[in-house]
N, C-alpha and C positions, 0 to 999 in steps of 0.2 A: 180224163188227166194221162198223157203221153208217157208211160214207162221206159221208151226207149231214148237212149244217151245221143239226144240228136239234135241238142242246142247251138245255135251259130250256126248251122246249116241250112236255114230256110224250111223250105217245103222237100227237100229231097229226102227219100227216102232208102235207109241202110237197113242191112240186114244183116245177120252172124253169119259166118261163114267158118268159123274155127276158133283155135287157139293159138298161138305162137309159143316159141320153146320155153317160153320164160310161162306161159301159164295163162298169158293174158288175152281176152275174145279179141278177135278180127273183125271189123267188118266192113261192108262194100257198100257201093250205091247200088241200089236195087235198079235194074232196067225197066225202062217203060213197060206196059206190059204187050204194046203194038210189038216190040222188038224183044220178047223172050224167045231164046231159041227153042225149036224141038229138041224133045229129048230131056229138057233139065227140069228136071222136077223139083219137088221141095226140100228144103234144109231137112234131113232128116238126123239129128246128135248121134244117134244108136245106129247109122248105118244102115238103115232099113232101105226097099225100095215101095214106092207108090204102088199104089193097086195098078194091075195092068201093063206094069214095066218089066220086060225081062231081064233076068239077071245077066243074061249074056249079052247085053246091048251094047257096045264097048264104044266107050267115047262120049257114054250120054250121062249125066246125073253127075253133081258135085257131092255127093253124100260122104259125109265122114263117117265112118265107124271105128272109134280108138281099139275095138274089142275086136273088128275083123280079124287081124293077124293071128288072131289063136283060135280062129274056128277050122275045124279039119273039112275038106272038100268043097270048102266055099269059096268062090273066085273072087278075087280081089276087085274092086270097083275098078273102072276104067282111069277113071279120073279119080285122085285123093288129092289132100292135102299137105303140099313139100314145103316147109317152111325155108327150105334153101334151095328148091326149085331145081333139085338133082335127075329128077325123073322118079318114077319107081320103078324099083326093079322087078323086072319077070313081069312086065306087060308088052304086050305084043302089038305091032304095028302103029298105029298113028293115034294116039290119044288124043281126046278134045285137050286143050290147054290147061293145065293146073293153075290153081292159084299160085304165086308167086309174093310174098311181101315186099322182096328185092328189086322185083320188075323185070324179071328173068323168065322167060320160058324153059318150061321143065326140061331138063334132060338137053336141049340145044344149046346153052351158054352163051345165048345172046341175047345181051339188051333190050327189052321191052319198051316200046312206049310207056312213060308214064303217065300212070291215070289222075287225073285231076278229080282223086277223093280224098276223103280223109281218115282215118281210123280212129277208132276211140274204144277205150275200155270203160267197163262197167263198174263205177267205182264200189268199193267194199264186198267183191263178188271174191271168194275164197280160189285161190290158186290150186289147180289141179295136182294131185301127184305126179312125183316128177316121174318120167319112165326108165323102167331097168335098162339097162346095156351103156353101151358109151353113148357122149354125145355127140349129136350131130357134125358132121363137117360142116366148115364155113364155104365158099366160092371156090373152087378150083382155079382160077384165074389168077389168083393172090392178089389183085388190081384194089388198089384203094375206091378206084370208082367204079367196081363193079359192085360195090354196096352205098345205096344212098341212105342213110340214115335223115329219119325226122323225127322231128319232135314227139310228135304223135306217138311214133313206135316205141318211146321209152316210158316207165313208167314209174312213177315217185312214191313207196311206199312210206307213209310216215311212223318216225318210232315212235313208241309211245312213252310219254313222257316218265322223265324216273322217278322213281318214287319219292314223297317229299320227304318219309322218315328215314329212307337211306340218306338221302342229303345233309338231314341235321345230324343222323348220327356220322358220319363223316365229319361234318363242321366239327361237332363235337370231340370227336378223336383229335384232328389236326389240332383243334386248342386247347385239350388236354397235354398232348405232347408238347405244343409250346410251352406249356405253364410247366408243367416237369421239367422242361430244360430251363426256363428261366429259375425253377428251386433249386435246380442242382449247380449253376451258374453261382445262385445267392449262398449257399451250402457251402461250397467250396470258398468263396470269398471269406465265409465266416469261421471257418477252418482254419485259413492263408493267416487272418488277423488274430485268432486265439494260439495258434502255432508261433506268431511274432511276439504276441505278450506274453507268451508262456518262456519264452527265448528270453525276453528281456529281465522277466524276473526272475529268471536262474543265473542270467549274468548279473544283476544287480545283488542276487543274495548272495553268489560267489564273491565277488566284489568285495561287499560289507563281511565277509568272512573273513578273507584274507587279510581287510582293514583291521578285524577285531584282533586276529591271531598276530599281526603284527608283521605278515610276509608281504607285503607290497612293498616296493621299493621308495625308501624314504620315509615308512611309516611303521618300521620296528623301533622296539624298545630301545634297542641301542643308538638308533638316528634320532632318537628324541631324547635327547642329551639335555635338553632346555626345559623339559617338562621335567619336574620332580614331581607333582601332584600324580600324573599319569604313570611314571615308572613305581612311585610309591604304593599305589593303590593295586596293585599286581601280588596276586597271591605266588608263594613262592615256599618251597619244603628244602632246606638245608640239611647236611649233614657233614661232618668233617671227619674223613680218614685221615691216620696217623701211618704210614710206612715205616716200621721200625728195620733197621737193619742188624740182624741177630748176628754175623759174622763181621763187618767192617767195622759196626757202631753207625750211631745217626740216626736222622728221623727226619722224614720228610711228609710235608702239610699240604693237603688239598683241602676244599670245602666243595661238593657234590651239591646242584643246587637245581633242581623242579621248578620252572617257572610254570604253575599250571593253568595259569591266565594265557598263555602267548604258548603252551605248549611247546617248549624249549629247553633243552638241557644245555649246563655249561659246569666244566669242571673251572676251578678258581684255585690257582697254584699261590702258597704263603710262603713266603720266602722265610728261612729261620731268623734273620735278623730283622724280621717286621715286632716291633716295640710296642707291648703290652703294658698293662698297668695288672698289678697282682693283687689279690684281696686287702693287704696291707696300705694301696696306695703306691706300693715301689714300682719305678720302670725296671722291666724284665723283656728277654725275647721271646718269642715262639719257641723255639728250640730249648732254651730252659724252662720255660713254664711245661711243657711237656715233659720235661723228666722230674721237675720238682713240684709242678701244681698239682698234678694228675690230671685226668679228662675231663672234671667238672668246672676245675679252674680255669684251665686252658680256654674252654668255650666260653664262660664268661669274660674273659679277657678280650677274646675274639669280638663277642656281643659287642663290648664298650668300645673296641677302637673301631670296626667297619658299621657297625648301629644295625646289626642283622639279629638274627633268630635263630639259630644251630640248634634243631632239636635234638640232635642223637650223635655219639662218638660213634667211629668205627677204628679199631684198631688192626691193622692187618701187616703183622709182620713177615717176612720173607719167605717163610716156610711156607704159609698157608698163600701169598701169592702165587709162589709155583705149583701148589695144588689147585689153584682157581685157575690158572691157565690151562694146565691139563685138563679139567673136568669140563671147560666150553670147548675146547680141542684144537688150542694152539690159537694165536692170532698173527694177524696181519698187520704190517705195518711198515712206514714210511722211516729207515733209522738214519741218522745222520754221523755215525762213528762207527770203526773197529771197535770191538771189544773183546779184549781178552779173556781166556779163559780164567775164572780165578784157582781151578783146581790145577792150571799147568804145572809142570814139577819145572818147566824149562824155558827160559825167556824167546823168543823169536818162534812159536810155534803157531801155526794156525789161529786166528780169530775165532771164537766163539761166535761171537755175532760177527757178518757182514755189513759193511756199509750200504744201504742203495732202496732204491724203494720196492715194495710189496713184498717186504721179507716175512718169512713164515719164522716165527719166533715157538719154542716151546718154553715149559716153564721155568728151565734152568734159565735157558737164554733170555725170557722175559726180565728174570729177578738180576743178572749181572745187568742187562740194559738200562733199567730202572734206577738202579743206584749205582752205576757208573760214572766217574767226571773225570775227566782228562785233565793232564796234567797244566796247568796255567788257567783252567777253567774256572768260573765262579759257580756259585753251590745252584743260582738258576738254569744253569745249563742242566746240570740232572735235574733239578727238576722238572724240569720240561722234559726230559724223557719220560720220567716216571706219568704226567699226563699224558703222554703216547700210550702206554702201555694200559690205563686204566680206559681210555677211549676203545682201544682194541679189544679188553675184555666186556664192553659194555656192546659193542657190536656184535659180539658170538655170544653173548649169553640170553638166555630164552625172554622173550617178551609176554610171557606168560607168566604171574604172578606164583601160581603154584609151584609151575617147575623152576624160575629161579630162587623160590623158599627151600626148594628140594636141594639144590646147588649149593646154599649158604648154610643148610643143616649139615650136607655131607662134608662139610669142611672140617667140622667139629670144631668150631672156637668157643670159646669161652667172651661171650660178648660182654659188652658195657650195658651196666643195669637200663641205662638212656634207651637203648635199642635193641630190641627183640627181632628172633631170627624171621618170622613172621611180617614186622614191620621192615626191616630191610631187606627182605627178598621184593615185597611189593613196591618200594622204594625204589630199586635196583631195576625190576622191570619195568616201569615207564621209563628212567634213564634209558632201556637199552632199546628199545620202543624210538626214542627219540633218535639215537645214534643208528638205527637202521636207516631212519627217515631222511637223512641229513641234516637232523635239526638241534646237531649237539655239536658243541665246539670247545676248546681251551683256551683259556685267558690266566695269564700271570698278571698279578698285585704287583704294580710296581711302586718299590720300596726307595727311602733316598740311603745312601750311605750311611745316615746316623739312625736308620730304622723307621724315620715318620714316614708318613703318606705323603707323597706330591700331588699337586694339583690334577696331575693327569688320572693319577687315580682315583681320584675323588668323581670324578666326570664320567671314566670309561668303564668301568667297574665297579667300585664300590654303588654310585648311583643306580647307574642304568641295570646290573647283573643281580646286586644285590641288593637292590632298592632300600641301599643304607646312607647313613653320612656319614664320613669319615671325622675320627675324634682320636688324633692322637695324643701321647701324653703330652705335658706341659714341656717347653725345652727348656732345658737349666737342669731339670730335676734328675738327669744321670749327668756322672763325670763323664766331660768330652776329654778321648783319648787321641791322640795323632801318633799314626804309622808311618816310620820311614824305613822302610825294606834295603840293608845294607849286607844282605846274608849272602847274595849270589844266586838265591832260588826263590821265582818269580812265587813259588807256591806259598811261602812263607806269609806273602800277606794276607791272603785268603785265609789261611792255617789263623794267624792272629785275628783278624774279623771275627771271625764266627766266636774265638773261644773269648772275647770280648763283648762282643754281643750276649754270648750263652749267660757274662758273667754282669749283665746288667748293664753297663760301659757304651757309651756312643762309641762308636767308629768315626776316626775323621783319616781317609785317605792323605797323607803328606809325604807322597811320592815316592822315588828312588834315587839315591845319590848314584855319582859316577864311579866310584869305588867302591868295593868292598868293606866291610868292619869287622874285625876278628870278635871282640867285645860288645857286647847292647849294653847301652846307656838309657838310661829314665831320668826326667829332668821334671821340675815344677819350678813355675816364677811366683807363684803365693806360698807363703809358709803353712797356709791353711789346708794346703792341696798335699802336704807331704804324706799324711797318714794314707791318703787315695792314691799318691805313686806308690808308695809300699804294698799296696792291697793289689796294685796293677802289675805290678812283678811277680808276685806270688799268682795270679792267675795268668800271665804268661809262662810261668814256670820259669823266671830268673831268680838269680838272686838279690836281697834285699841291697845288699852292696853296691849294686847300680845303680841305686836313686839317688841324687844329690839334686839342689837348689842349680837354677838353670836357665836358658832362655827355652820358649817352648815355642811351638809352630803356632799361626793364627787360626784361633775358633778352635784352639784346644785349651784343656785345662790342664794335663798330662801330654807329655812327647815321649815318646820310645823309638828310639834306633834301633833296629834286629841285626846285630852282630851273627857272625856264624857259631857261635855258643848255644842259639838261639836253636832248637832242634824241632825240626820240622818231619811229621809224621808219614809213617808210609802211604797211607789212604789217602791223602792230600796230593803227594807226590804221583799218584795211579801206580 
């Protein structure tokens, strides 16, 4: 078997002449034996000479010795392999033509006719080591025609196939990375869904709480006047407070209400003309009940009329109100009138309290404002000022039960047995918290001129705020007294009304005549009312001689015309 790589070339013989710059073997067609030139020995890969040949014979032999350059004192062969055909430096004289794979004669720069021969390489032959030093230079002429490349001159080295395990690992890596990305997307979607669900639950819970607390528009207890069951089912703590004016006389009453269901507080102002029923069934007024029946009797009368359950009584005299305001550090309220100083020696001095918004009141100023009633004003105007002061105190009072209890104890009051200082302190602390949060209001109980409750009172206050049912005394149980003011002083009507209501009578306003009248006059139409007319005269401080039978105004059992002999107190005139 022929090991030489000469397939496809017939019977032509090829011989190895060397290696090109890429380390590939180079062959040429061997000349016939008859044409072999003289002096051309056989190829010696180590540059050795054939036996009998003189080393000094130039131009003979194509010996290729890759190690010849490094040998000392040894002459370089006359004809060496030059892959670029540039000639061998240092060669003197005309040397035989060196082999040029690019078809050029060495050192001439002229293109030689191409020899119809093919080069080949031995498959899987190892590439020789790269020679040290710079790479050989290309032909110097710089023309593309100077280089005639053929397919046979290029060698293609097959890349070894990639390791299958590396490929599998890479596929696993890309697959795992894709799965991780998908898993991250799924987790992100899950978090978004969970967040949306959580927000929806929080929103639903918040709306439910606001609905339950009655803080949504249209859902508060005040807006559900038509639902008695919903209002009645709520839990309320109620304490009645009586303000006693130790200097000017008179009382002012209010209910402090803590709705524990809706977490809202209310001060309900009760006019002194409110008709109550005492223990023996006699019709009386709130003011008279406070003076005559005491705290227990008044609480029972209020419970009967309003259908509520008053748990305790707090008597607050004006000196204690002064101290309370000082303890909480003054109060800030919007005042509706200039209040003169009650201790002023001369009229016309600067007012103690100035009308305006955001006025800061000390203890003395708060007492003067809470008890002030201007000339011609009704008792309701003074009562509303008292309500302002109470709400201002609650806003400044501590919301801590222990601190509020300490404040109450510091007042050193002798409290009603129905209410201890700890109970009062804890109760006021809850109202103080509501007042600070804006969940507190003040409402006036509407009362008719005869002291009975109106339909408006039943709907807006009694049912919704107190959760009770209005039940006024039977009409006709008290004597109807019509008052006509002919004194020329508009305060006389209000003073007579209060006095009559406190005396257990029903007040009927009969208006004012065009002209003043010097002497008062009391008349009755039914003889059975004569004794009632005389009692009315005594109640008003008029002589019984002014009583006589005559005409009475409509809706009245006894008619009274107040003349200029009727004395109007200084407190009523301001």
